[in-house]
C-alpha positions as CSV (number, residue, x, y, z in Angstrom):
1,M,-5.0,8.0,-8.5
2,F,-3.4,6.7,-5.2
3,V,-0.1,8.4,-6.1
4,V,-1.7,11.8,-6.9
5,S,-4.0,11.7,-3.9
6,T,-1.1,10.9,-1.5
7,I,1.0,13.7,-2.9
8,V,-1.9,16.2,-2.6
9,L,-2.6,15.1,0.9
10,G,1.2,15.4,1.7
11,C,1.2,19.0,0.5
12,V,-1.8,19.8,2.7
13,L,-0.2,18.2,5.7
14,F,3.1,19.9,5.2
15,L,1.9,23.4,4.4
16,Y,-0.8,23.6,7.0
17,T,1.5,22.2,9.8
18,L,4.3,24.5,8.7
19,W,1.9,27.5,8.8
20,R,0.1,26.7,12.1
21,I,2.8,25.0,14.1
22,I,6.3,25.5,12.9
23,W,6.4,29.0,11.6
24,P,5.0,30.7,14.7
25,L,7.5,29.0,17.0
26,P,9.9,31.5,18.7
27,L,13.0,29.9,17.1
28,R,15.7,30.9,14.7
29,W,15.0,30.2,11.1
30,W,17.5,27.3,10.9
31,W,15.7,25.5,13.7
32,K,12.5,25.8,11.8
33,L,14.2,24.5,8.7
34,L,15.5,21.5,10.5
35,L,11.9,20.8,11.9
36,C,10.8,20.7,8.2
37,I,12.8,17.5,7.7
38,P,10.7,15.2,10.0
39,L,7.7,17.1,8.8
40,G,8.5,16.3,5.1
41,L,9.3,12.7,6.0
42,G,5.9,12.2,7.6
43,A,3.8,14.3,5.1
44,F,5.4,12.6,2.0
45,R,6.0,9.1,3.5
46,Y,4.5,7.2,0.6
47,P,6.0,8.7,-2.5
48,L,9.3,9.6,-0.7
49,L,10.2,6.2,0.6
50,Y,9.0,4.5,-2.6
51,R,11.2,6.9,-4.7
52,I,14.3,6.4,-2.5
53,F,14.2,2.7,-1.8
54,G,11.9,1.3,-4.5
55,G,9.8,-1.9,-3.8
56,H,6.0,-1.3,-3.7
57,F,4.4,2.1,-3.3
58,F,2.8,1.0,0.0
59,R,5.6,-1.4,0.9
60,P,8.9,0.3,0.2
61,A,12.0,-1.8,0.3
62,C,13.6,0.1,3.2
63,P,14.5,-0.9,6.8
64,M,11.5,-1.6,9.0
65,W,12.5,1.1,11.4
66,V,12.6,3.7,8.7
67,E,9.1,2.7,7.4
68,M,7.6,2.5,10.8
69,G,9.1,5.8,11.9
70,C,7.8,7.7,8.8
71,T,4.5,6.0,9.1
72,W,4.2,7.2,12.7
73,L,4.9,10.7,11.7
74,F,2.4,10.5,8.8
75,M,-0.3,9.1,11.2
76,G,0.5,11.8,13.7
77,L,0.2,14.6,11.1
78,M,-3.1,13.2,10.1
79,I,-4.4,13.3,13.6
80,L,-2.9,16.7,14.1
81,L,-4.7,18.0,11.0
82,A,-8.1,16.9,12.5
83,L,-7.2,18.4,16.0
84,L,-6.1,21.7,14.3
85,L,-9.3,22.0,12.3
86,V,-11.4,21.4,15.5
87,L,-9.4,24.1,17.3
88,E,-9.9,26.5,14.3
89,L,-13.6,26.1,14.8
90,V,-13.4,26.5,18.6
91,F,-11.5,29.7,18.4
92,L,-13.2,31.1,15.4
93,L,-16.0,33.1,17.1
94,P,-14.0,34.2,20.2
95,G,-11.2,35.3,17.8
96,I,-13.7,37.5,15.9
97,I,-15.2,39.0,19.0
98,W,-11.9,39.6,21.0
99,R,-9.5,39.9,18.1
100,R,-6.8,41.8,20.0
101,N,-7.1,40.0,23.3
102,R,-3.6,38.8,24.1
103,Q,-4.7,36.2,26.6
104,L,-7.0,34.6,24.0
105,Q,-4.1,34.6,21.5
106,S,-1.8,33.0,23.9
107,A,-4.4,30.3,24.8
108,R,-4.9,29.7,21.1
109,S,-1.2,29.3,20.4
110,A,-0.7,27.0,23.4
111,A,-3.6,24.8,22.3
112,F,-2.2,24.6,18.8
113,W,1.3,23.6,19.9
114,L,0.0,21.2,22.6
115,S,-2.0,19.5,19.8
116,L,1.3,18.2,18.3
117,P,2.5,15.9,21.0
118,V,-1.1,14.7,21.6
119,A,-1.3,13.8,18.0
120,L,2.0,12.0,18.0
121,C,1.1,10.1,21.2
122,M,-2.3,9.1,19.7
123,A,-0.6,7.9,16.5
124,G,1.8,5.8,18.6
125,W,-1.0,4.3,20.6
126,G,-3.0,3.7,17.4
127,M,-0.1,1.9,15.7
128,Y,0.4,-0.3,18.9
129,Q,-3.2,-1.2,18.8
130,A,-3.0,-1.9,15.0
131,F,-0.5,-4.7,15.6
132,A,-2.0,-6.0,18.8
133,L,-3.5,-9.5,18.9
134,P,-7.3,-9.6,18.2
135,E,-9.9,-9.9,20.8
136,V,-12.7,-12.5,20.7
137,R,-16.0,-11.0,20.0
138,E,-19.3,-12.9,20.2
139,I,-22.5,-12.1,18.4
140,T,-25.8,-13.9,18.1
141,I,-27.8,-13.8,14.8
142,T,-31.2,-15.3,14.3
143,L,-31.8,-17.0,10.9
144,P,-35.5,-17.9,10.3
145,Q,-34.9,-21.1,8.2
146,L,-32.3,-22.5,10.5
147,K,-33.3,-25.7,12.3
148,Q,-30.3,-26.2,14.6
149,P,-27.8,-23.7,16.2
150,V,-24.5,-23.3,14.3
151,R,-21.3,-21.7,15.6
152,L,-19.0,-20.0,13.1
153,A,-15.6,-18.6,13.8
154,L,-14.9,-15.6,11.5
155,L,-11.4,-14.3,10.5
156,S,-10.8,-11.7,7.9
157,D,-8.0,-9.4,6.5
158,L,-5.0,-11.4,7.9
159,H,-2.6,-9.3,5.8
160,A,0.5,-11.4,6.3
161,D,3.7,-9.4,5.6
162,R,7.1,-8.7,7.2
163,Y,5.4,-7.1,10.2
164,T,2.7,-9.8,10.8
165,Q,4.5,-13.0,11.0
166,A,4.1,-16.7,12.0
167,G,4.0,-15.9,15.7
168,F,1.0,-13.7,15.3
169,F,-0.9,-16.3,13.3
170,R,0.0,-19.1,15.8
171,E,-1.8,-17.1,18.5
172,V,-4.7,-16.4,16.2
173,V,-5.1,-20.1,15.5
174,K,-4.8,-20.9,19.2
175,R,-7.6,-18.4,20.1
176,T,-9.8,-19.6,17.2
177,N,-9.5,-23.3,18.1
178,A,-10.4,-22.5,21.7
179,L,-13.8,-21.4,20.5
180,Q,-14.7,-24.9,19.4
181,A,-16.7,-23.7,16.4
182,D,-18.6,-25.8,13.9
183,A,-16.6,-24.1,11.0
184,V,-14.0,-21.5,10.5
185,V,-14.7,-19.0,7.8
186,I,-12.2,-16.5,6.3
187,T,-13.2,-13.6,4.2
188,G,-10.1,-12.8,2.4
189,D,-7.0,-10.6,2.2
190,F,-4.6,-13.3,3.4
191,E,-1.4,-11.6,2.4
192,D,0.6,-8.7,1.1
193,G,3.5,-10.2,-0.8
194,S,4.9,-13.1,-2.7
195,L,4.4,-16.8,-1.9
196,S,8.1,-17.3,-1.7
197,E,8.5,-14.6,0.9
198,L,5.4,-15.1,3.1
199,A,4.4,-18.8,2.9
200,P,6.0,-19.5,6.3
201,N,4.0,-16.6,7.9
202,L,0.7,-18.3,7.1
203,A,1.8,-21.8,7.7
204,P,0.2,-21.9,11.2
205,L,-3.3,-21.7,9.5
206,Q,-2.9,-25.5,9.0
207,G,-3.6,-25.9,12.6
208,L,-7.1,-24.5,12.5
209,Q,-9.6,-26.9,13.9
210,S,-13.4,-27.1,13.8
211,R,-16.0,-29.7,13.3
212,W,-16.7,-29.1,9.7
213,G,-13.5,-27.5,8.4
214,T,-12.2,-24.2,7.2
215,Y,-13.8,-22.3,4.3
216,A,-12.7,-19.1,2.7
217,V,-12.9,-16.5,-0.1
218,H,-10.3,-14.2,-1.6
219,G,-10.1,-10.5,-1.0
220,N,-8.8,-7.7,-3.2
221,H,-5.2,-7.9,-1.9
222,D,-5.1,-11.6,-2.8
223,Y,-5.2,-10.8,-6.5
224,F,-2.1,-8.6,-6.4
225,N,0.6,-11.2,-5.7
226,G,0.0,-14.4,-7.7
227,H,-3.5,-15.5,-6.7
228,H,-3.3,-19.0,-8.2
229,A,-0.1,-19.9,-6.5
230,W,-1.4,-18.6,-3.2
231,Q,-4.7,-20.4,-3.5
232,H,-2.8,-23.7,-4.2
233,Y,-0.7,-23.1,-1.1
234,L,-3.5,-22.2,1.2
235,S,-5.6,-25.1,0.0
236,S,-2.7,-27.4,1.0
237,L,-3.1,-26.0,4.5
238,G,-6.7,-27.4,4.6
239,I,-8.6,-24.3,3.5
240,R,-11.5,-24.8,1.1
241,F,-12.0,-21.8,-1.2
242,L,-15.5,-21.0,-2.5
243,N,-15.1,-19.2,-5.8
244,N,-18.7,-18.4,-6.8
245,E,-19.9,-21.7,-5.5
246,H,-21.7,-23.2,-2.5
247,L,-21.6,-26.4,-0.3
248,L,-23.4,-27.8,2.7
249,P,-20.8,-28.2,5.4
250,G,-21.1,-31.0,8.0
251,P,-24.6,-32.1,8.5
252,G,-26.0,-29.5,6.2
253,H,-27.7,-27.1,8.6
254,I,-26.7,-24.2,6.4
255,V,-25.7,-23.5,2.8
256,L,-22.3,-21.9,2.9
257,A,-21.6,-19.9,-0.4
258,G,-18.7,-17.7,-1.4
259,V,-17.9,-15.2,-4.2
260,T,-14.7,-13.9,-5.6
261,D,-13.8,-10.3,-5.3
262,P,-14.4,-7.3,-7.7
263,A,-10.5,-7.2,-8.1
264,A,-10.4,-10.7,-9.5
265,G,-10.1,-9.3,-13.0
266,R,-6.5,-8.2,-12.2
267,D,-5.4,-11.8,-12.3
268,N,-7.7,-13.1,-15.1
269,C,-10.1,-14.6,-12.6
270,L,-13.9,-14.6,-12.6
271,P,-15.6,-11.6,-11.1
272,P,-18.0,-12.1,-8.2
273,D,-21.3,-13.8,-9.3
274,V,-23.8,-14.4,-6.5
275,A,-26.3,-15.9,-8.7
276,R,-23.9,-18.6,-9.8
277,A,-22.7,-19.1,-6.2
278,V,-26.2,-19.9,-4.9
279,A,-27.6,-21.6,-8.0
280,G,-29.1,-25.0,-7.0
281,A,-29.0,-24.4,-3.3
282,P,-31.6,-26.1,-1.2
283,A,-34.6,-23.7,-0.7
284,D,-35.3,-24.9,2.8
285,K,-31.9,-24.0,4.3
286,P,-30.5,-20.5,5.1
287,I,-27.7,-19.3,2.8
288,V,-24.7,-17.8,4.5
289,L,-22.6,-15.9,1.9
290,L,-18.8,-15.2,2.4
291,A,-17.9,-12.0,0.4
292,H,-14.8,-9.9,1.2
293,Q,-16.3,-6.5,0.3
294,P,-19.6,-5.5,2.1
295,R,-21.1,-3.8,-0.9
296,I,-21.7,-7.2,-2.5
297,A,-24.9,-7.1,-0.2
298,S,-26.8,-5.1,-2.7
299,V,-26.7,-8.1,-5.1
300,A,-26.9,-10.8,-2.4
301,A,-30.2,-9.3,-1.2
302,Q,-31.7,-10.2,-4.5
303,H,-30.7,-13.9,-4.4
304,G,-32.2,-15.1,-1.2
305,V,-29.1,-14.9,0.9
306,A,-30.0,-14.8,4.6
307,L,-26.6,-13.7,6.0
308,Q,-23.5,-12.2,4.5
309,L,-20.2,-12.1,6.2
310,S,-17.6,-9.6,5.1
311,G,-14.4,-7.8,6.1
312,H,-12.4,-5.3,3.9
313,T,-13.2,-2.1,6.0
314,H,-11.2,-2.9,9.1
315,G,-14.1,-1.3,11.0
316,G,-13.1,2.1,9.6
317,M,-9.9,2.0,11.9
318,V,-10.4,5.5,13.4
319,P,-13.3,7.8,14.1
320,G,-13.7,10.2,11.2
321,L,-12.1,7.8,8.7
322,R,-14.9,5.5,9.5
323,Q,-17.4,7.8,7.9
324,L,-15.2,8.1,4.8
325,V,-14.9,4.3,4.5
326,A,-18.7,4.1,4.8
327,R,-19.1,6.2,1.6
328,F,-17.3,3.6,-0.4
329,N,-19.0,0.5,1.1
330,D,-22.7,1.4,0.9
331,G,-22.7,2.5,4.5
332,L,-21.5,-1.0,5.7
333,V,-18.4,-0.6,7.9
334,Q,-18.7,-2.3,11.3
335,G,-21.1,-4.6,13.0
336,L,-24.4,-6.0,12.1
337,Y,-26.8,-4.5,9.4
338,R,-30.0,-5.4,7.8
339,R,-31.1,-4.8,4.2
340,G,-34.6,-6.2,3.9
341,E,-34.4,-9.9,4.6
342,L,-30.7,-10.0,4.3
343,Q,-28.4,-9.5,7.4
344,I,-24.8,-8.4,6.9
345,Y,-22.1,-8.7,9.5
346,V,-18.9,-6.7,8.8
347,T,-15.9,-7.6,11.0
348,N,-13.3,-5.1,12.3
349,A,-10.7,-7.6,10.8
350,T,-8.3,-9.9,12.4
351,G,-5.1,-8.3,11.1
352,I,-4.0,-4.9,9.8
353,W,-2.7,-3.6,6.5
354,S,0.7,-2.1,7.1
355,G,0.0,0.5,4.4
356,L,-2.2,2.3,7.0
357,P,-1.5,0.6,10.4
358,I,-3.7,2.4,12.9
359,R,-6.6,1.6,15.1
360,L,-8.3,3.9,17.6
361,F,-11.4,2.6,19.4
362,T,-11.7,-0.2,16.8
363,P,-10.0,-3.3,18.1
364,A,-9.2,-6.2,15.8
365,E,-11.3,-9.3,16.3
366,I,-11.9,-13.0,16.0
367,T,-15.7,-13.2,15.8
368,L,-17.6,-16.1,17.2
369,I,-21.1,-16.1,15.5
370,H,-23.8,-17.9,17.2
371,L,-26.5,-18.7,14.5
372,V,-29.7,-19.6,16.2
373,P,-33.2,-20.5,14.8
374,S,-36.2,-18.1,15.2
375,P,-38.0,-18.7,18.5
């Protein structure tokens, strides 16, 4: 499905840009043909690099500069498509009324051509933001059954790979420790590669410090590259995984539960089971559930969960795409939501997936969550 959809999207990007931008240029045909080369590299970035270099469809085994260059072109074409569609609408009615007005036609052509450097600049800035260090974001959430305030530091979607290496995670650990949280919680997607390749990248996580420890669940990406080996390694760094289970951290002010991911079946692991995760939990304490994908909330709401913490969506990454991401996550993309008695916080994520490395107006975050009792 991914392969077919990326090829179809590539055809749309290539043909539409050729029609609207390259073909109308006042250049010789061979110049237009040369311009089709970077256009093709960008439009067909995923299948082309995979076909030439091998590796993984989203992580081709090519030099980093080749992958990032083609990714920049792809992102630029995506933004260009959005800009051109907006311009089509802007010039639609004036074009019908003043069809033969040369000034209007010149203005339209200039706007279309100007959109190309604008799109490429936006793509470059978005990729820079994608790999930038996360900001600290604080949010206060009221839990009715809570007796004492609790501070949780939330990380998610770390996506260690050859781009996001140990230096990045050392700084994440430093910023997280400075928050002096009661507990650190991580809602999955630790890595995008094998343990032998990427173990040193995540080694700095051993330095995470809090009063009650570090707790985590797995995300969908964690079941693609040897889940059991990765869990053993990450556990050796002091991370306690909650696989459809719960515990009372520290003095027991909250019940902390966690579920596996719907992708767990790929590695012969148990699917997410909220009922099992909260079974036997004290009825007088609020349940905080760690679940990588926000759509688990539809089940969590039926089992007395007070707060669900999730990632997976990366906040939608860019306007426009955010609305599409919402359709696949029950409308839960970014920030705090409420579904009946259940509250759900969806983080923008701490890292970025290099398969789609862009952020515009959606900064990465380390979230400090202040849980407070009802007044």
